[in-house]
KOLSE-687001 format. One line per 10 residues: their letters; for each residue z, y, x of N, C-alpha, C. Coordinates in steps of 0.05 Angstrom, whole numbers. Layout:
N
a = Z/Y/X/Z/Y/X/Z/Y/X  ...
This chain:
210
mdlvfrrlfa = 1659/1864/1356/1644/1878/1335/1632/1857/1316  1637/1860/1290/1627/1842/1271/1596/1842/1271  1584/1818/1268/1555/1817/1269/1541/1834/1248  1554/1836/1225/1541/1851/1203/1537/1880/1210  1552/1891/1229/1550/1919/1236/1532/1923/1261  1521/1903/1272/1503/1906/1294/1477/1918/1285  1467/1938/1299/1444/1952/1290/1418/1937/1296  1398/1943/1279/1372/1931/1282/1352/1954/1279  1333/1956/1297/1313/1978/1297/1285/1965/1293  1270/1976/1275/1243/1967/1270/1224/1984/1287
lipaagrsrr = 1205/1970/1301/1185/1984/1317/1157/1976/1308  1141/1996/1300/1114/1992/1290/1094/2005/1309  1079/1990/1325/1058/2002/1341/1034/2009/1323  1028/2035/1321/1007/2044/1302/988/2063/1315  981/2057/1341/964/2075/1356/935/2065/1359  928/2045/1344/901/2034/1346/880/2052/1332  855/2045/1336/833/2062/1324/818/2048/1302  826/2025/1293/814/2011/1270/783/2009/1273  774/2003/1297/744/2003/1301/731/1981/1284  743/1958/1281/730/1937/1266/731/1943/1236
mgtsklllpw = 751/1958/1227/753/1965/1199/733/1987/1192  728/2005/1210/709/2026/1206/722/2051/1194  747/2050/1188/762/2072/1177/792/2067/1184  809/2087/1180/837/2083/1186/849/2062/1167  854/2038/1177/864/2017/1159/892/2022/1149  908/2038/1164/935/2043/1156/937/2063/1132  915/2077/1127/914/2096/1105/898/2085/1081  890/2060/1083/876/2048/1060/895/2045/1036  884/2047/1012/901/2043/988/914/2015/988  940/2014/981/953/1988/979/976/1990/959
qgttviehli = 973/1975/938/994/1972/917/1005/1999/909  987/2018/903/995/2044/892/1002/2064/914  1000/2057/939/1006/2076/960/986/2070/983  994/2072/1008/977/2065/1030/989/2041/1045  974/2029/1062/983/2006/1078/1008/2012/1093  1008/2034/1108/1031/2041/1124/1056/2049/1107  1052/2063/1086/1074/2071/1069/1086/2047/1055  1070/2028/1047/1080/2003/1035/1098/1988/1055  1089/1986/1080/1104/1972/1100/1131/1987/1105  1130/2013/1107/1155/2028/1112/1174/2024/1088
htltrsaita = 1164/2024/1064/1181/2020/1041/1194/1992/1042  1179/1972/1050/1190/1945/1052/1213/1944/1073  1209/1958/1095/1228/1958/1117/1253/1976/1112  1251/1994/1093/1273/2012/1088/1296/1999/1074  1317/1993/1089/1340/1980/1078/1364/1985/1097  1388/1980/1087/1411/1987/1102/1414/1971/1128  1403/1947/1129/1405/1931/1153/1389/1941/1176  1370/1959/1171/1352/1970/1192/1360/1999/1196  1370/2005/1220/1380/2032/1226/1358/2053/1226  1335/2046/1238/1313/2065/1241/1287/2050/1242
iaivirpddh = 1266/2063/1232/1238/2052/1234/1222/2071/1251  1216/2062/1276/1201/2079/1295/1172/2071/1295  1154/2091/1292/1126/2086/1291/1112/2101/1313  1097/2087/1330/1083/2099/1352/1055/2107/1343  1048/2133/1345/1023/2143/1334/1008/2158/1356  981/2155/1356/965/2170/1375/968/2200/1371  968/2216/1393/971/2245/1390/949/2258/1374  925/2246/1372/903/2258/1357/901/2247/1329  919/2230/1321/917/2218/1294/933/2236/1275  923/2259/1268/938/2278/1252/941/2269/1223
alqeviqhts = 921/2254/1213/923/2245/1185/947/2225/1182  950/2207/1201/973/2189/1200/999/2203/1204  999/2222/1223/1024/2237/1228/1033/2252/1203  1014/2263/1188/1021/2277/1163/1033/2258/1143  1022/2235/1140/1034/2215/1121/1062/2207/1129  1066/2202/1155/1092/2192/1164/1113/2213/1160  1106/2239/1162/1125/2260/1159/1139/2260/1131  1126/2247/1112/1136/2246/1085/1150/2220/1079  1157/2205/1100/1171/2179/1096/1197/2181/1111  1212/2159/1110/1238/2157/1124/1235/2149/1153
alpiipdhep = 1210/2143/1161/1205/2133/1188/1207/2154/1210  1212/2146/1234/1214/2164/1257/1187/2163/1273  1171/2184/1272/1146/2184/1287/1150/2187/1317  1137/2171/1333/1138/2173/1362/1110/2180/1371  1106/2204/1381/1079/2213/1388/1078/2218/1418  1066/2200/1434/1065/2204/1463/1046/2226/1471  1047/2234/1496/1029/2255/1506/1001/2246/1509  997/2220/1512/970/2209/1515/967/2184/1497  942/2176/1492/937/2153/1475/944/2127/1490  961/2111/1479/968/2085/1492/943/2067/1493
pemrdsieig = 936/2057/1517/911/2042/1519/913/2014/1506  937/2002/1505/940/1976/1493/965/1975/1476  967/1955/1458/991/1952/1442/1016/1949/1459  1014/1935/1481/1037/1932/1499/1047/1960/1507  1030/1979/1513/1038/2006/1520/1052/2020/1497  1042/2016/1473/1055/2028/1450/1083/2017/1446  1086/1991/1450/1112/1978/1447/1131/1990/1467  1123/1993/1492/1141/2004/1513/1148/2033/1507  1129/2048/1497/1135/2076/1489/1156/2077/1467  1152/2060/1447/1171/2059/1425/1199/2050/1434
lrairqrfsp = 1200/2030/1451/1226/2021/1461/1241/2042/1476  1226/2057/1493/1239/2079/1508/1250/2100/1489  1234/2107/1468/1243/2127/1449/1268/2118/1434  1269/2093/1426/1293/2082/1413/1317/2082/1432  1312/2075/1456/1334/2074/1476/1345/2102/1480  1328/2122/1483/1337/2149/1488/1352/2161/1464  1344/2154/1440/1355/2166/1416/1381/2151/1407  1381/2125/1409/1402/2109/1397/1419/2093/1416  1411/2090/1441/1426/2075/1462/1435/2048/1451  1417/2030/1443/1426/2004/1432/1440/1987/1453
adeegwllip = 1459/1972/1444/1473/1953/1461/1456/1927/1464  1460/1912/1485/1444/1888/1490/1444/1869/1467  1467/1866/1453/1470/1846/1432/1458/1856/1405  1450/1882/1404/1436/1892/1380/1407/1883/1381  1392/1890/1361/1365/1879/1359/1343/1898/1352  1319/1889/1354/1296/1904/1346/1275/1886/1333  1261/1896/1314/1242/1881/1298/1214/1892/1304  1197/1875/1315/1170/1884/1322/1151/1874/1300  1136/1893/1289/1118/1886/1267/1092/1902/1269  1069/1889/1267/1044/1904/1267/1043/1924/1244
adhplleqdv = 1030/1946/1249/1027/1966/1228/1009/1957/1206  991/1938/1212/972/1929/1192/981/1902/1180  1007/1900/1174/1018/1876/1162/1030/1883/1135  1013/1890/1116/1022/1900/1090/1034/1879/1072  1029/1853/1078/1039/1832/1061/1067/1823/1068  1082/1838/1084/1109/1831/1089/1125/1831/1062  1134/1808/1055/1148/1806/1029/1178/1810/1032  1189/1822/1011/1218/1828/1012/1235/1803/1017  1228/1781/1003/1245/1757/1007/1241/1744/1033  1218/1746/1045/1214/1736/1073/1231/1752/1092
ldgllarwsq = 1230/1779/1089/1247/1795/1107/1277/1790/1102  1284/1786/1077/1312/1779/1071/1321/1753/1085  1303/1733/1084/1310/1708/1097/1312/1710/1127  1294/1726/1139/1295/1730/1168/1321/1745/1176  1328/1766/1161/1351/1781/1167/1377/1765/1164  1377/1747/1143/1400/1730/1139/1403/1711/1163  1381/1699/1172/1382/1681/1195/1390/1696/1220  1380/1720/1224/1386/1737/1247/1416/1744/1248  1428/1748/1225/1456/1757/1223/1475/1735/1233  1466/1711/1236/1483/1690/1247/1489/1694/1277
gdceallptl = 1473/1710/1290/1479/1719/1317/1474/1700/1339  1459/1678/1334/1454/1658/1355/1425/1658/1365  1409/1678/1357/1381/1678/1365/1376/1700/1386  1359/1694/1405/1349/1715/1423/1323/1727/1412  1306/1710/1402/1282/1718/1389/1278/1700/1364  1270/1712/1342/1267/1698/1317/1241/1706/1304  1226/1686/1295/1201/1693/1281/1195/1672/1260  1179/1680/1239/1172/1661/1218/1148/1644/1226  1147/1620/1215/1124/1602/1220/1113/1592/1194  1087/1586/1194/1074/1572/1173/1060/1548/1185
gqrrghptll = 1070/1524/1179/1060/1501/1193/1066/1503/1223  1046/1501/1239/1049/1503/1268/1043/1531/1279  1038/1550/1261/1029/1577/1269/1052/1596/1267  1056/1612/1288/1076/1633/1287/1065/1659/1275  1082/1673/1260/1073/1697/1246/1089/1721/1252  1089/1740/1233/1103/1766/1236/1125/1768/1215  1145/1784/1220/1151/1799/1244/1167/1783/1264  1173/1795/1287/1190/1782/1307/1215/1798/1311  1238/1785/1310/1263/1798/1315/1273/1790/1343  1282/1810/1359/1290/1804/1386/1316/1818/1393
rwslaarieq = 1332/1806/1411/1355/1819/1421/1346/1844/1437  1362/1865/1437/1354/1889/1452/1353/1882/1482  1368/1863/1491/1368/1856/1520/1340/1847/1529  1323/1839/1510/1296/1830/1518/1277/1853/1522  1285/1877/1513/1267/1901/1517/1261/1905/1546  1282/1903/1563/1278/1907/1592/1259/1886/1604  1260/1862/1593/1243/1840/1604/1214/1845/1597  1209/1858/1575/1181/1865/1568/1170/1884/1588  1185/1904/1595/1176/1924/1615/1172/1912/1642  1183/1889/1648/1180/1876/1674/1157/1856/1674
lprdvgvnal = 1144/1852/1651/1121/1834/1650/1097/1845/1667  1080/1828/1678/1056/1838/1691/1039/1855/1672  1026/1875/1682/1012/1895/1666/990/1882/1649  979/1859/1657/956/1848/1644/963/1828/1622  989/1827/1614/997/1808/1594/1011/1823/1571  1012/1810/1548/1025/1822/1525/1053/1810/1520  1065/1819/1498/1092/1811/1492/1094/1781/1487  1072/1769/1477/1073/1740/1472/1078/1724/1497  1072/1735/1520/1077/1721/1545/1107/1717/1549  1123/1736/1540/1152/1733/1541/1162/1711/1523
lrsspnlvte = 1151/1710/1499/1159/1690/1479/1151/1662/1488  1130/1660/1504/1122/1634/1514/1135/1626/1540  1151/1644/1552/1162/1640/1579/1184/1619/1580  1197/1615/1557/1219/1595/1557/1220/1581/1530  1220/1555/1529/1221/1541/1504/1246/1545/1488  1268/1554/1501/1293/1558/1488/1297/1587/1478  1278/1605/1484/1281/1633/1478/1277/1638/1448  1258/1624/1436/1249/1631/1408/1262/1611/1388  1272/1622/1367/1281/1607/1343/1260/1611/1322  1249/1589/1311/1229/1591/1290/1242/1588/1263
wptnresvla = 1232/1604/1244/1243/1603/1216/1219/1595/1198  1219/1569/1190/1196/1559/1174/1195/1572/1146  1171/1577/1137/1167/1588/1111/1140/1576/1100  1137/1577/1074/1111/1568/1062/1094/1592/1054  1101/1616/1064/1086/1640/1056/1064/1646/1075  1039/1646/1065/1016/1653/1081/1017/1682/1091  1033/1698/1076/1035/1726/1083/1044/1732/1111  1059/1713/1123/1070/1718/1150/1047/1718/1171  1024/1709/1163/1001/1709/1182/982/1732/1177  988/1749/1157/968/1769/1149/965/1792/1169
dldtpedyvy = 940/1798/1175/933/1822/1190/908/1834/1177  905/1860/1180/881/1874/1170/865/1884/1194  842/1871/1199/825/1880/1221/797/1888/1211  788/1875/1190/760/1880/1181/760/1885/1150  738/1896/1140/737/1899/1111/740/1873/1096  731/1851/1108/735/1825/1095/764/1817/1093  779/1823/1115/808/1818/1114/821/1834/1091  813/1859/1088/825/1876/1068/821/1864/1040  796/1855/1034/790/1843/1008/806/1818/1005  807/1801/1026/821/1775/1024/851/1779/1018
wqrgltntte = 864/1797/1033/892/1800/1030/899/1816/1005  882/1833/995/886/1845/969/887/1824/947  870/1804/948/870/1782/929/895/1765/933  903/1761/958/928/1746/964/952/1759/952  953/1786/954/975/1801/943/976/1798/913  953/1800/900/952/1796/871/962/1769/863  954/1748/878/963/1721/871/993/1718/875  1005/1732/895/1033/1728/900/1051/1743/880  1038/1763/866/1054/1779/848/1050/1773/819  1031/1755/813/1025/1748/785/1047/1731/773
């Protein structure tokens, strides 16, 4: 099978409660839309077969917004206690619906990463298409950022991790597992956790688009 036809699935864990932000950060205004809709728009492209978003069952406002996008909402019966749980729920849903092959891939990206730039994603996808990476992520200097692309074969290894560790434990488990893709874009480190983050990255977005 030609590499260009291998499927890639985006997984967005979006079941958090935005406690430090004080309001739903995914529904904050962002570049003429909302944070989550902007991210979905950036990810919507032919190279990505589906965008799966894990949402709390009681987050009706977010569910309503997602219904009007191209994304696939994944709503579990109970609230995932940790992001690791959201990721496993999303992986199971993708597996049940699409039956990915081991050599296919998935892209893990935080829901609060609105500064994902089109050309950064383009560069990552081009590098991924070479087919020689098990896990691929962007870096700025010595810091690793978002998003992370992984072979589907690694999904099962995440489920086998001890319950008290996150996905990063897998990425640290072997020095040969991760391929780093250097970039000079501060956006790969962007997260929205507090009102101060929101103001800071809004200014950063303005500076990158001027």
